[in-house]
C-alpha positions in Angstrom: -9.5 5.5 -0.2 -7.0 6.3 -2.9 -3.3 6.2 -1.7 -4.1 4.2 1.4 -1.8 1.2 0.5 1.1 3.5 -0.4 0.7 5.3 2.8 0.7 2.0 4.7 4.0 1.1 2.9 5.7 4.2 4.2 4.2 3.9 7.7 5.6 0.3 8.0 9.0 1.5 6.8 9.1 4.4 9.2 8.2 2.2 12.2 10.9 -0.5 11.5 14.4 -0.4 12.9 16.0 -1.5 9.6 14.5 -2.5 6.3 11.2 -4.5 6.6 10.6 -7.3 4.1 10.0 -5.9 0.7 6.2 -5.9 0.2 5.8 -6.7 -3.4 2.0 -7.4 -3.3 1.4 -3.9 -1.8 3.6 -2.2 -4.4 1.7 -4.1 -7.1 -1.7 -3.0 -5.6 -0.5 0.6 -5.7 0.6 0.2 -9.4 -2.8 -1.4 -10.2 -4.6 1.5 -8.5 -2.6 3.9 -10.7 -3.7 2.0 -13.8 -7.3 2.0 -12.7 -7.3 5.8 -12.0 -5.7 6.4 -15.4 -8.3 4.3 -17.1 -11.0 6.3 -15.3 -9.5 9.6 -16.6 -9.3 8.3 -20.1 -12.9 7.0 -20.0 -14.0 10.4 -18.7 -12.2 12.1 -21.5 -13.9 9.8 -24.1 -17.4 10.2 -22.6 -17.2 13.9 -22.2 -15.3 15.3 -25.2 -17.7 18.2 -25.7 -18.3 19.0 -22.0 -14.7 19.2 -20.8 -15.2 22.7 -19.6 -17.8 21.7 -17.1 -16.6 22.1 -13.5 -17.7 18.8 -12.1 -16.1 16.8 -14.9 -12.8 18.7 -14.6 -12.8 18.3 -10.8 -13.3 14.6 -11.1 -10.5 14.2 -13.6 -8.2 16.4 -11.4 -9.0 14.3 -8.3 -8.0 11.2 -10.2 -4.9 12.8 -11.6 -3.8 14.0 -8.1 -4.4 10.5 -6.7 -2.1 9.1 -9.4 0.6 11.6 -8.5 0.3 10.9 -4.8 0.5 7.1 -5.4 3.6 7.6 -7.5 5.2 9.8 -4.9 4.4 7.2 -2.1 5.9 4.3 -4.0 9.0 6.3 -5.0 9.5 7.4 -1.4 9.1 3.8 -0.2 11.8 2.6 -2.7 14.1 5.6 -2.1 14.0 5.2 1.7 14.7 1.5 1.4 17.8 2.2 -0.7 18.9 5.0 1.6 18.8 2.6 4.6 20.7 0.0 2.6 23.4 2.5 1.7 23.6 3.8 5.3 23.9 0.2 6.6 26.8 -0.3 4.1 28.7 2.7 5.5 28.0 1.8 9.1 28.8 -1.9 8.9 31.2 -2.0 6.0 31.0 -4.6 3.3 29.5 -7.9 4.7 30.5 -10.9 2.6 28.2 -13.3 4.6 24.5 -12.6 4.2 22.6 -12.8 7.4 18.9 -12.7 8.2 18.7 -8.9 7.6 19.4 -9.6 3.9 16.4 -11.8 3.7 14.3 -8.6 3.8 15.8 -7.3 0.6 14.3 -7.9 -2.8 16.5 -9.5 -5.5 17.0 -6.1 -7.1 18.0 -4.5 -3.8 20.6 -7.2 -3.2 21.9 -6.6 -6.7 22.0 -2.9 -6.0 24.0 -3.5 -2.8 26.5 -5.7 -4.7 27.0 -3.1 -7.4 27.2 -0.3 -4.8 29.9 -2.3 -2.9 31.8 -2.9 -6.2 31.7 0.9 -7.0 33.0 1.7 -3.5 35.8 -0.9 -3.9 36.7 0.4 -7.3 36.9 4.0 -6.1 38.9 2.9 -3.0 41.3 1.1 -5.2 41.6 4.1 -7.6 42.3 6.5 -4.8 44.4 3.9 -2.9 42.4 4.8 0.2 40.0 2.9 2.4 36.8 4.9 2.2 35.0 2.9 4.9 37.6 3.8 7.5 36.6 6.2 10.3 36.7 9.9 9.3 38.2 10.8 12.7 41.8 9.8 13.3 42.2 7.1 16.0 43.5 8.2 19.4 45.3 4.9 19.9 47.1 2.7 17.4 46.3 -0.5 19.3 43.0 -1.2 21.1 41.7 -4.0 23.3 38.7 -5.9 21.8 36.4 -8.7 22.9 35.2 -11.2 20.3 31.4 -11.4 20.3 31.1 -13.8 17.4 33.6 -16.4 16.2 35.6 -14.9 13.3 38.2 -17.6 12.8 41.8 -16.8 12.0 42.8 -13.5 10.6 46.2 -12.5 9.3 47.8 -9.4 10.7 51.1 -7.7 10.2 52.3 -9.4 13.4 51.1 -12.9 12.3 47.8 -14.8 12.4 45.4 -14.4 15.3 42.5 -16.7 16.1 39.4 -14.7 17.1 37.2 -17.2 19.0 34.1 -16.1 20.8 34.6 -14.6 24.2 38.4 -14.1 23.8 40.0 -10.7 24.3 42.9 -9.3 22.2 45.2 -6.2 22.1 45.4 -5.5 18.4 46.0 -2.8 15.8 42.8 -0.7 15.3 43.1 -0.6 11.5 43.1 -4.5 11.4 39.8 -5.0 13.2 37.8 -1.8 12.8 35.6 -3.4 10.0 34.9 -6.3 12.4 33.9 -3.9 15.1 31.5 -2.1 12.7 30.0 -5.4 11.7 29.3 -6.2 15.3 31.7 -9.2 15.5 34.1 -7.5 17.9 33.5 -5.1 20.8 36.0 -2.3 21.6 36.8 -2.6 25.4 37.5 0.9 26.8 
């Protein structure tokens, strides 16, 4: 059935929590199906130049054309939704220098997109002299208590260096560690 592979791509994406591995073979199958449908339309035009007004010929060509449009929409929706999830992840987790297993699901072009997107955000933040990834709501407390979930090593704060080893708890300025909280390395203890 025309469009089945494209629909499967979107179904898999919708059911996943983050971004599933990029399915290059399926995308290529959809593109190949588009080419085959276009070839069928062109062959029909060549065979039936004089009979183009006949209803069954026009219906067949219209069916193939609508299938091409549907396949294009499905692949574009798949790619667009992947990019949206990548952008949303960037704003939720901040810029992550170390690539974890979640980045293995991205294609090379998506990784390049994310790197350029991060560069644009950094450039805009620098031009505005403002951290765009900071929380929109003002903090209630200047200092917060955090528990270290993953070893982060030494970080330099205004009050001096702090060693964030796994399992340790610290009372620290919110602005210093909020990016680590968003990344899941620290947990805010309430």
